[in-house]
C-alpha positions, 0 to 999 in steps of 0.5 A: 687470714692470720694477719686479720686476727683469724686463728684457724683451728683446722685447715684441710688441704690435699685430698684425693676425692670427688667434687661434693655434690657433683662429679669429677675430681675436687680441686683439693685432689689437685692441691689447688683448694683448701678448707678452713674450719669446717665447723664454724664455716659450713657447706650449706645448700642455700638456693634462697640466700644468695648473700652470705650472712656474716655475724656481727660479733667481734670474737671469732669464738662468738662468730663460730657460735653464731654459725652453729646457731644458724644466725650466720654462714661463717665465722670469717669477717667481711674485712678478712674475706676482703683481704683474702679476695685483694691477693692478685696477680701483678696484672690484677687477676684475683688469685683466690675464689672463696666458696662463700660467694657462691649462689646456691651452695655456700661453702664458706670453708672453701678457698681455691686458686682461680687462676691457670698456671700461666696466669699465676706464673706472672707473679702476685701484686705485693703491697 
């Protein structure tokens, strides 16, 4: 993310807790998930908005202001998400899932490892 120009203000990793709006333990309880800047990348119920709304502003602070004004769902850019989602294993499996892609909930702060330990052990594709 920092290579694409995003500068996190807050990062949450390990937290032993239940899934938000669900049952069972969160992936945060297993250190398999991280949340970045919840104020600018909030958790929102979005049953009628299956596609995330990105701000068109160039500066991160301006994009965050659009989120707080409910004009966008995230302060991340499409290019930043493409960079994260392009991280793959040597056999092409996507490593990280982004909560901003979920259908009825947008958890734009949330990233989680999307693979089994065996799949991840195969190694990462380097560019």
